[in-house]
C-alpha positions as CSV (number, residue, x, y, z in Angstrom):
1,M,-37.8,18.7,-40.5
2,L,-36.0,15.7,-42.4
3,R,-36.5,17.9,-45.9
4,Y,-34.7,20.5,-44.3
5,G,-32.0,18.9,-43.3
6,R,-31.6,16.9,-46.4
7,I,-31.3,21.0,-48.0
8,C,-28.6,22.0,-45.2
9,M,-26.5,18.9,-46.3
10,A,-27.2,19.6,-50.2
11,A,-26.0,23.1,-48.9
12,A,-23.7,22.3,-47.6
13,V,-22.0,19.9,-50.2
14,L,-22.4,22.6,-52.8
15,L,-20.0,24.8,-50.7
16,L,-17.6,22.0,-50.0
17,V,-17.0,21.2,-53.6
18,G,-16.7,25.3,-54.7
19,L,-14.2,25.9,-51.9
20,A,-12.2,22.8,-53.5
21,S,-12.7,24.0,-57.1
22,S,-11.2,27.9,-56.4
23,F,-8.3,26.1,-54.1
24,A,-7.7,24.3,-57.4
25,Q,-7.2,27.8,-59.1
26,I,-4.5,28.7,-57.0
27,N,-2.9,25.5,-57.0
28,P,-3.2,22.8,-59.2
29,F,-0.9,20.6,-57.4
30,R,-2.6,19.9,-54.6
31,T,-2.8,16.3,-53.5
32,S,-3.5,13.9,-50.1
33,G,-0.2,13.9,-49.0
34,Q,3.0,14.0,-50.4
35,A,1.8,11.8,-53.5
36,N,2.9,13.9,-56.1
37,G,6.4,14.2,-54.2
38,L,6.3,18.2,-53.9
39,N,6.0,19.7,-50.4
40,K,4.5,22.5,-49.5
41,A,7.5,24.9,-50.0
42,D,7.9,23.5,-53.3
43,I,4.2,23.8,-54.3
44,G,5.3,27.7,-53.0
45,L,8.3,28.1,-55.0
46,L,6.3,26.4,-58.1
47,S,3.9,28.8,-57.8
48,E,5.7,31.6,-57.3
49,A,7.8,30.6,-61.0
50,A,4.4,30.8,-62.7
51,G,3.5,34.0,-61.4
52,H,6.7,35.4,-62.7
53,V,5.7,33.9,-66.1
54,N,2.5,35.4,-66.2
55,A,3.7,38.6,-64.7
56,K,5.4,39.0,-68.2
57,D,3.9,41.6,-70.5
58,P,3.8,40.6,-72.9
59,I,4.2,36.8,-73.0
60,H,6.3,34.9,-75.7
61,T,6.0,30.9,-76.1
62,G,9.6,29.2,-75.0
63,D,9.3,32.3,-71.7
64,S,10.4,30.4,-69.0
65,E,11.5,30.5,-64.9
66,D,13.6,28.3,-62.9
67,W,12.5,27.0,-59.3
68,S,14.5,25.3,-57.2
69,N,14.2,24.2,-53.4
70,P,17.7,23.4,-51.6
71,E,15.9,22.1,-49.0
72,S,13.8,19.2,-50.8
73,G,16.6,18.9,-53.4
74,N,13.7,19.2,-55.7
75,S,13.6,21.4,-58.5
76,G,11.9,22.6,-62.4
77,K,11.2,25.0,-64.5
78,V,7.9,26.6,-65.9
79,T,7.6,27.4,-69.5
80,V,4.7,29.1,-72.0
81,T,4.3,26.8,-74.8
82,R,1.5,28.3,-76.9
83,L,-0.9,31.1,-77.0
84,F,-4.0,31.6,-77.7
85,R,-7.4,33.0,-77.0
86,S,-10.8,31.5,-75.3
87,A,-14.0,33.3,-75.1
88,G,-12.1,36.6,-76.2
89,M,-9.5,36.3,-73.2
90,A,-6.0,36.4,-73.9
91,C,-4.4,33.0,-72.9
92,H,-1.4,30.8,-72.8
93,G,-0.5,27.2,-71.9
94,L,2.0,26.4,-69.2
95,L,4.2,23.2,-69.3
96,Y,5.6,22.3,-65.5
97,D,8.8,19.9,-65.7
98,L,9.4,18.9,-62.2
99,A,12.5,16.9,-61.4
100,Y,12.7,15.0,-57.8
101,K,15.6,14.9,-55.8
102,A,14.1,11.3,-54.5
103,K,14.2,8.1,-56.8
104,R,11.6,8.9,-59.2
105,P,10.9,9.7,-62.8
106,A,10.9,13.6,-63.6
107,R,7.2,14.5,-64.3
108,T,5.6,17.0,-66.3
109,Y,2.4,18.3,-66.3
110,T,0.3,21.2,-68.7
111,A,-2.1,23.8,-67.7
112,N,-4.0,26.7,-70.0
113,W,-4.1,29.9,-67.8
114,C,-6.2,32.6,-69.3
115,K,-6.5,36.5,-68.2
116,T,-10.2,37.4,-66.7
117,K,-11.9,40.4,-67.7
118,S,-10.4,41.5,-64.4
119,G,-6.7,41.1,-65.1
120,E,-6.3,37.9,-63.0
121,W,-5.0,34.8,-64.3
122,K,-7.2,31.7,-63.9
123,I,-6.6,28.3,-64.6
124,K,-8.4,27.0,-68.0
125,S,-10.8,24.4,-66.7
């Protein structure tokens, strides 16, 4: 009985790790609380801007999309920084520039995105 409990516990941990990893594909800016200074609406607008850039065909270095949330005062820009191939997939790097209304320094983040065989864009780990 003890062994069965350990197996169930291990399976639950693996499931939670898998769910956390797939959520990161959707939202690379997820943090606990508001540590990164963005609220849910900001992250939605930022993700939408990245989606617009990813939807361009063809994608070029320098392509960009601005976003702004009048309610929070936060804004930013998503810009393609490079094009490359990885494991046979078309990929590009995105630079996320974030500007905050609150007194905090502007931040930048980068993420590499690759187009899978099924045609969807995923963050390359």
